[in-house]
C-alpha positions in Angstrom: 68.8 38.7 61.3 67.3 36.1 59.4 69.7 33.0 59.1 69.4 30.6 56.2 71.4 27.6 55.9 72.7 26.4 52.3 75.3 24.1 51.2 77.6 25.6 48.5 79.0 23.5 45.6 81.9 25.9 45.2 85.1 25.4 46.8 88.0 27.8 47.6 91.6 26.8 47.0 93.2 29.4 49.4 92.9 30.2 53.0 89.6 32.3 52.3 87.6 29.3 53.9 83.9 28.0 52.6 81.4 29.3 54.6 78.0 27.1 54.6 75.6 29.5 56.2 74.3 32.9 55.1 72.8 35.6 57.3 70.4 38.1 56.0 70.6 41.3 57.9 67.8 43.3 58.2 69.5 46.6 56.9 70.1 44.7 53.5 66.6 43.2 53.3 65.0 46.5 53.8 67.2 48.2 51.3 66.0 45.9 48.8 62.5 45.9 49.6 62.2 49.7 49.9 63.6 50.1 46.6 61.5 47.2 45.1 64.6 45.6 43.7 64.8 42.2 42.2 68.4 41.1 42.8 70.9 40.1 45.7 73.9 41.4 47.3 76.5 39.2 49.2 79.0 40.6 51.4 81.8 38.2 52.7 83.3 39.0 55.8 86.8 37.5 55.4 87.9 37.7 59.0 84.7 35.9 60.3 84.4 33.7 57.1 80.7 34.7 57.1 78.3 35.6 54.2 75.8 38.5 54.9 73.3 38.1 51.7 70.0 39.2 50.4 68.3 36.6 48.6 70.8 33.8 49.1 69.2 31.7 46.1 69.9 34.2 43.8 73.2 34.7 45.4 74.2 31.4 44.0 72.8 31.9 40.5 75.4 32.2 38.0 74.9 35.2 35.2 77.4 36.4 32.6 80.0 38.7 34.4 79.9 41.5 31.5 82.5 44.2 32.5 83.3 42.8 36.1 85.5 40.5 34.0 87.8 43.6 33.3 89.4 42.7 36.7 90.4 39.2 36.3 91.1 40.2 32.4 93.5 43.1 33.6 95.4 40.2 36.0 95.5 37.7 33.0 97.0 40.5 30.5 99.8 41.3 32.9 100.5 37.8 34.0 100.8 36.6 30.2 102.7 40.0 29.3 100.0 41.1 26.9 100.2 44.1 28.9 103.7 44.9 30.5 102.4 47.0 33.0 99.2 49.2 34.0 100.5 52.0 32.0 101.3 50.5 28.7 99.1 51.6 26.0 97.0 48.4 25.3 94.5 50.1 22.9 95.0 52.4 20.0 91.9 54.4 18.8 91.4 53.9 15.1 89.0 57.0 14.7 85.8 54.7 14.5 82.9 56.1 16.5 82.2 54.1 19.6 79.4 53.7 22.1 81.0 56.5 24.5 83.1 59.3 23.5 85.5 58.6 26.5 86.6 55.4 24.8 87.7 57.4 21.7 91.5 57.6 22.5 94.5 55.6 23.0 94.3 53.8 26.5 96.5 52.0 29.3 95.1 49.3 31.6 94.5 51.9 34.4 92.5 54.4 31.9 90.4 51.7 30.3 89.3 50.3 33.5 88.3 53.5 34.8 86.1 54.0 31.7 84.9 50.5 31.2 86.5 50.5 27.8 85.0 47.6 26.1 87.1 47.7 22.9 90.5 48.2 24.8 89.6 44.9 26.9 88.6 43.0 23.8 92.0 44.1 22.2 93.7 42.8 25.4 91.7 39.6 25.2 92.8 39.2 21.6 96.5 39.9 22.4 96.4 37.2 25.4 94.8 34.5 23.0 92.4 31.6 23.3 94.5 29.2 24.7 96.2 31.4 27.5 93.0 32.8 28.4 91.3 29.5 29.0 94.5 28.3 31.0 94.2 31.3 33.1 90.7 31.3 33.7 91.1 27.6 34.9 94.0 28.7 37.2 91.8 31.1 38.7 88.8 28.8 39.1 86.7 31.7 37.8 83.1 31.0 37.5 81.9 28.0 35.3 85.5 28.6 33.5 83.6 28.2 30.1 84.9 30.8 27.2 84.0 28.9 24.3 85.8 29.8 20.9 85.7 33.5 20.6 88.3 35.2 22.9 86.8 38.5 22.7 83.2 38.5 23.8 82.8 35.6 26.1 82.3 37.5 29.4 79.6 39.7 27.5 77.6 37.0 25.6 78.6 33.8 27.5 79.4 31.0 28.0 81.4 32.4 31.0 79.0 32.6 33.9 79.7 33.3 37.7 77.8 33.8 41.0 77.8 36.6 43.2 79.0 34.3 45.9 81.7 33.2 43.5 82.6 36.7 42.6 83.1 37.6 46.4 85.4 34.5 46.7 87.5 35.6 43.9 87.9 39.0 45.1 88.7 38.2 48.6 91.7 36.2 47.4 92.7 39.1 45.1 92.3 41.6 48.0 94.5 39.4 50.2 96.9 38.6 47.5 96.0 34.7 47.8 95.9 34.1 44.2 98.5 32.0 42.5 100.1 35.1 40.6 103.0 37.3 41.7 102.2 39.5 44.3 103.2 42.9 42.2 100.5 41.8 39.6 98.0 41.6 42.1 98.9 44.9 43.6 98.8 46.5 40.4 95.3 45.1 39.6 94.2 46.1 43.2 95.4 49.8 42.4 93.5 50.3 39.4 90.4 49.1 41.0 90.5 51.8 43.9 87.6 53.9 43.7 87.2 55.9 46.7 89.1 56.1 49.9 89.1 58.0 53.5 90.8 57.7 56.9 91.1 54.1 57.4 89.1 52.8 54.7 89.3 52.1 50.9 86.6 50.9 48.4 87.7 49.0 45.4 85.2 47.9 42.7 83.9 47.5 39.1 80.5 47.8 37.6 79.0 45.5 34.7 76.0 45.6 32.6 75.1 42.2 30.8 72.5 43.3 28.1 72.2 39.5 27.3 69.2 39.3 29.6 65.7 40.9 29.4 65.9 43.1 31.5 69.6 43.9 31.4 71.4 42.7 34.6 73.5 45.1 36.5 76.7 44.0 38.6 78.7 46.2 41.0 81.6 43.9 42.8 84.4 44.9 44.7 85.9 44.8 48.4 86.3 47.3 51.4 89.2 47.3 53.4 88.9 48.9 57.2 91.7 49.6 59.4 90.8 49.4 63.3 93.3 49.7 66.1 96.2 48.5 63.8 94.3 45.5 62.0 93.0 45.5 58.6 89.5 43.9 57.9 88.4 42.9 54.3 84.9 42.6 53.2 84.3 41.5 49.7 80.9 42.0 48.1 78.9 41.4 44.9 75.5 43.0 43.9 73.6 42.3 41.2 70.0 43.4 40.1 67.6 43.6 37.2 67.9 47.1 35.4 64.5 47.8 35.1 62.9 50.6 33.5 63.8 53.9 35.4 66.8 52.3 37.0 69.9 54.6 36.8 73.3 53.2 36.1 74.7 54.7 39.0 72.1 52.9 41.4 74.3 49.7 41.5 76.9 51.6 43.3 74.6 54.0 45.2 72.9 50.9 46.6 76.0 48.7 47.3 77.5 51.8 49.2 74.2 52.2 51.2 74.4 48.5 51.8 77.8 48.7 53.3 77.0 51.7 55.4 73.8 50.1 56.7 76.1 47.3 58.0 78.4 49.7 59.8 81.3 48.7 57.4 81.5 51.6 55.3 81.7 55.1 56.9 78.5 57.2 56.1 79.3 60.3 54.0 
């Protein structure tokens, strides 16, 4: 394994400690080189307080979060009362043709996050309002904490940006229930982020596609919980990559899962 020492300017305000060292496992490095990927993947082993990363320099580079922001947006929506619960209808479809047919219906948070419904989350953001949104972004210490003056697109066009490292820090705290929000709200957001589960493991996450860049930037972020010998381990992760010609949307998830498998964290299927 290649070990790189890098000081982080980011700080954590909970019991998830700040690591000052990245390790680049051969398994991750080979995954990226074999697929000719320009990007990064960071895995935070919360128990060991250790970062595993491909391309540590890029891991600290901030990018627009795109639809990965639907995770904190859900939490903020619940915390402010803009959404009473994850099954309340937050979006009423008005019949206008949309980018995806799957968006063309009334939706709750639970439904909207599964199909990454942009108009639904824009409607939620407008219901939250600019002032409350900024207050909660500050409370979460999310990314550069800049949302500008337009409440319904700052995570799609900027000025909000966040690094892969900061994504893993935020998600580790959410996974452990360490954010400064009621435990039930954090549990509800974790529930709607669940993607897959098996014997003694569960994978949570959200994709994102930032079109403000050329080529577009693809995200897949989340966390993995693994139970062994009565103890639960948590691994938060963040992958971002250039979506060059020929790159499929599902490649983000496939590559991240393969990386977790190669590290021996996610069971191979």
